[in-house]
Every structure is written in structure tokens, then in C-alpha cells.
C-alpha positions as CSV (number, residue, x, y, z in Angstrom):
1,X,249.6,8.3,-8.4
2,X,249.6,12.0,-7.6
3,X,246.4,13.9,-6.9
4,X,246.7,16.1,-10.0
5,X,247.0,13.1,-12.3
6,X,244.0,11.4,-10.7
7,X,242.0,14.6,-11.1
8,X,243.0,14.9,-14.7
9,X,242.0,11.2,-15.3
10,X,238.7,11.8,-13.7
11,X,238.0,14.9,-15.7
12,X,238.8,13.1,-19.0
13,X,236.5,10.3,-18.0
14,X,233.8,12.8,-17.1
15,X,234.2,14.6,-20.4
16,X,233.9,11.4,-22.3
17,X,230.8,10.4,-20.4
18,X,229.1,13.7,-20.9
19,X,229.9,13.7,-24.6
20,X,228.3,10.2,-24.8
21,X,225.3,11.4,-22.8
22,X,224.8,14.4,-25.1
23,X,225.1,12.3,-28.2
24,X,222.6,9.7,-26.9
25,X,220.0,12.2,-25.6
26,X,220.1,15.0,-28.2
27,X,222.0,14.3,-31.4
28,X,221.4,10.6,-32.0
29,X,219.1,9.9,-35.0
30,X,216.8,7.8,-32.9
31,X,216.0,10.9,-30.8
32,X,214.1,12.4,-33.8
33,X,212.1,9.1,-34.3
34,X,211.2,9.0,-30.6
35,X,210.1,12.6,-30.7
36,X,207.9,12.0,-33.8
37,X,206.4,8.9,-32.2
38,X,205.6,10.8,-29.0
39,X,204.0,13.6,-31.1
40,X,201.9,11.0,-33.0
41,X,200.7,9.5,-29.7
42,X,199.8,12.9,-28.4
43,X,197.9,13.7,-31.6
44,X,196.0,10.5,-31.4
45,X,195.0,11.3,-27.8
46,X,193.8,14.8,-28.7
47,X,191.9,13.5,-31.8
48,X,190.2,10.9,-29.6
49,X,189.2,13.6,-27.1
50,X,188.2,16.4,-29.5
51,X,187.0,14.8,-32.8
52,X,184.3,17.4,-33.2
53,X,187.1,20.0,-34.0
54,X,187.4,18.2,-37.4
55,X,183.7,17.5,-38.0
56,X,183.6,14.0,-36.6
57,X,180.6,13.6,-34.3
58,X,181.4,11.9,-31.0
59,X,179.2,11.3,-28.0
60,X,182.1,11.7,-25.6
61,X,182.8,15.3,-26.7
62,X,180.5,16.5,-23.9
63,X,182.7,14.8,-21.3
64,X,186.1,15.6,-22.8
65,X,185.2,19.3,-23.0
66,X,186.1,19.3,-19.3
67,X,189.7,18.7,-20.3
68,X,190.0,21.9,-22.3
69,X,191.2,24.1,-19.4
70,X,194.1,21.7,-18.9
71,X,194.9,21.3,-22.5
72,X,194.3,24.8,-23.8
73,X,198.0,25.6,-24.5
74,X,198.3,22.4,-26.6
75,X,194.9,22.6,-28.3
76,X,195.7,25.4,-30.8
77,X,199.1,24.0,-31.7
78,X,197.5,20.5,-32.2
79,X,194.9,21.9,-34.5
80,X,197.5,23.7,-36.6
81,X,199.7,20.6,-36.7
82,X,196.8,18.4,-37.8
83,X,195.7,20.7,-40.6
84,X,199.3,21.1,-41.9
85,X,200.6,17.6,-41.6
86,X,200.8,14.8,-44.1
87,X,198.6,11.7,-43.8
88,X,199.5,9.3,-41.1
89,X,200.5,6.7,-43.7
90,X,203.0,9.1,-45.3
91,X,204.5,10.1,-42.0
92,X,205.0,6.5,-40.9
93,X,206.5,5.7,-44.3
94,X,209.1,8.4,-43.8
95,X,210.4,6.7,-40.7
96,X,211.5,3.7,-42.8
97,X,212.4,5.4,-46.1
98,X,214.8,8.2,-45.8
């Protein structure tokens, strides 16, 4: 086998592998489900830490206020998302009923 044919075979294999990786990481339908699930977990964590933002009294709010400097970038986006989103039951139902 010549060197040029081996290089071409390697490049074809690499191209096929990269296309599969791109499909698996970014364009596969499961990616959207995983992203929504991660967002739901993040929202549940933020709600557990800052329930007083929605009028739910919590004794741990005093201690979780110390997290605000670390989560300030995510806090406003989280509040906006929580006010605009559907109920959790509707959101979970969308995963199974397209």
C-alpha cells in the first residue's frame, strides 16, 4: 500500500468518525432531552436554595444567601425561566408526547 492511499483511507475514517461524533453530541434528539433534564435539575437546586424569591418561606434562606455571589449570573436567568415556563408536569409530559 502506498503512503498516499493510506493517508486517504485514514482521512476517510477520520471524517466518518467526526461526523458520528458531531451527530452524537449535538444533533441527536437525545441531546435536547438531556439538556432539558439538566436544566430541570439546575432549576430544582436553585428553587431549594432560594425559595423566598417566589414567596415560599424557608429557614435555610439565611445560609443559602451566601451562595448568591457565586450564582449571581444564573440567578436572574433562573427567575425569568421559572416565571415563564410551563408547570413541571406539562414539561415532563412533553418529553414523552411529541
